[in-house]
Steps between C-alpha positions, in 0.01 A plus 500: 500500500742243360787744558405540866480124547834458323651764728350345817568136416831499312689827499472613864582160654792459258642842586460438873667160470795645308536781753487253789770288339720797414464681834782316685736572209402866500560522876841327476608738224387802702686377812812425294495848345443666837785301661733580209418871531558485876843341457608750239361794699689386808821444302477860381568592865803273543760777483752496787439711805710670616712535187825561688720206596542439872659245731254225415469328163313599187208268587390711799405779260198303380273568795150480357280202569305399195177302486616297202815395685291363787279316252806341339642409843180312576504319167327182618203701624490714184600241240210551259525876529874500428471248218241718330787736406723450200789266591773747399369760740472250786857393440641854484321622812588194711863516389513873580390439859731198535791719388418752773467225760840363392648854493611444141512848352589390147204264482276765660596747228473237227142403587403861556637573153293216355191643670580845361425364153218710347292180493471546877617857565271717289565811709879471518494519881659157548782603265546820702516296820755269340727799422481607865589148612795491262635828641448386860662160444795668330545717810505187717756334273718812526484477880629143506863479613620280210404760234 
């Protein structure tokens, strides 16, 4: 009888209180992990298409629209969501997209290389995409008249 009263009066309310207090933290962690996985999954598909150099520039070969890119573009509306990620990842991803917007192939490849670190690229797909970008950008450099 004392055990049931102890359970009803002390243990159950304490557990429920702790769960209530921890729930927002649990939800933030789950959202952060889901967003991180989304970014990395999308970056696995960042290989150039088509892989042959044409009349345009290298930047036109990145044709896919990614959800995470739109979220980063609307940073003020998604501030808490973005800031839930680790700062290094935020920096690398934003710099990657800035490099594309500025048509800076060396910076594009540099940040893609940073994101191909096994810390982020567990499947090796980002590293494979980077190799394809390196080949494509080399083709564009060879097409330039001052080479």
